[in-house]
N, C-alpha and C positions, 0 to 999 in steps of 0.2 A: 614605505609600507612595512608593516610588522611582518616578520617572518613566522608562520605557523605551521606546524606539521600538516602532512595531507589529511585531508578530511576523510574519513571512513563513513561509508553508508552500508546499511543492511536493509535489503529490499526482500520484504517477506509477503507472498502471495498465496491466495487460496484460488483454485480453479478447477471447474467442474468439466468444461467441455474443451478447454484449452485457450479460450479468448483472453481470459485475465492473465493466463501466463504469457501470451503474446505482447500484451499491454505492458506488462511488468518487464519483459525484456527490452521493449522500446524505452520504457522510463529509465531503466538501468544504462541503457546507451546513453541517453541524455545526461544522466548524472556523470558517467565516465566522460562525455565531451566537456564538462566543466571541470575536469581534473579530479575528481573524486575517486578514491579506491572503494569499489563496489562489490559486495558479495550479495549474489541473488539466490533465493531458495524458496521452495515450496514449504508452506507452514508445516507440512507433516515432518520435513527434515529440519526445521528451525530450532537453533539453540534457544534455550530459556533467555529471553531478551534482557533480563536483569543480571545474567550472568555471563554477557559477552560484551566485548568492546567494540563500540561504534559511536559516532559523532551524530549521525542522522539516521532515523529509522523511518523507511517509506513501506507503508502496507497497502495492499490492494486485495480486492474480493468481488465476487459477483454480488449483485443485490438479490436477495432473497426476501420476498414478502417485505419490501421497504427497508431492509436491515441487512445485517450480517446473517450468515447461513447458521442454522441450529441442526442438531442431528436429524430432526424430522424432515427439514427442508433439503437436507443433503440425501436423504433417502429418496424423496420425491425427484431429485434430479438424475438418480439412477434409474428410476422407473421412467424417466423420460430420455433415456439413452447414455447417461454419463457412465464412465467406468465404475464398477462397483467399490473400487477402493477410496473414492471419494467421500463415500458415507462412513468409512472407518477412521477412527482417530480423532485428532483435535483440528477444529477448525480455527479461522483467524479470530472470531469471538473468545473462544476459550484460551486461546495462545496469549491474548491481550490481558485477559482476566487472571492469568496466571502470574503476571508481573507484581512486583513488590510495589504497593501504592506510595506514591511521593519518592521513590526511591532513584528516580531518573535525572531531572534537570536537562535532559538532552533534548534536541529538537526532531519533529517529526512532520510527515505529510501523509496524506492518505488518498486513494482513488478506488473507483469501482467501475465495474461494467454494467450496463443495464440495457434493456431492451428499448430500442428506438421508438417503439409507440408510447412509452411512458418516460422519455427523456427528461421532462421536467417534473419531478417528483419532490414532494416536501422532505421526504426522508430517504436514505438510501445507505448501502453498506459504507461508503466513505464517511458520511456524517456520524453515523453510530460509531464507527472506529476512532474518528477525531474525538468524539466525546469521551470515549473509554480511555483513550491516550492521555487526553487533558487531565483526566481525573488521578492518572498514574503520575503526574508531574511533567509530562512532555509539553514542551512549547511549540505550536504549529507554525511553520514557516509558509505556509501556503493554504489557500482555501481547499477544501476537499473537491477533487475532480471526478467527473463521470464521463466514461467513454461508452459508446454506443455499439451495440451489436444489433443485427437486423432482426434476429429470434433468439429464443432461449439458448439454442445451441450454436448460434452465430450464423455466419461470419461477422467479423467486425464491419462497420460501416467504412465506406471509402474514406481516406484521409485520416482515420482515427490514429494509425500508427505514428504519422508524422506529428499529429497532434500531441501524442503520448511522449515522443521524443522531446519535442519543444518544452512541454509541462516538466519533464525530466530535468532539462536544462535549466529552467526557470527555478525549480526547486533546489537544485545544486548551487546556483548563484545566490540564492537567499540564505542557504545554510551558510556558505562561506561568508557573506556580508555580516550574518548574525555572529559568527565565530570571530571574525576580524573585529567587529564592536566589542565583542566581549573581551578579546586579547588587549585592546587598547583603551579599555575602561570606558567605551562609548555607550 
């Protein structure tokens, strides 16, 4: 087996009521279970993605109006009880848009949280994030994943944290397999 350096992962999340953050922490735990070196950060504190070193980027956000949040939907979340600071600053949509197009060549995975009553939606934050990342040169190692909350402010449905950890492990394994294949010319 080819010896490659430890795989680094950057997990960036946007969270209004804390549910997406909790899922991001579980995903990061799954990545660590697979031996990845993980940095977990809220999008407000995230470094510019095209200016930092990582092998795998995992992004997660709540689904707002079938997509990633916008300033207006973040303000609406505040009106529904989210902390005021979530409406200020950069959301995941803007953070991804700030990347240099075609500058990456790295791998990525996306997830979102969504309300149970609309669990099967044609578009969600994770699918939009996946499209934006693909346009920026990232190769996806997993299908976008959705994790369920009982209502807008939560809580998470029973079993979702275990599912998030398992998804993180599968993303970590897929990233490792992709890197091994690249290192061996496969």
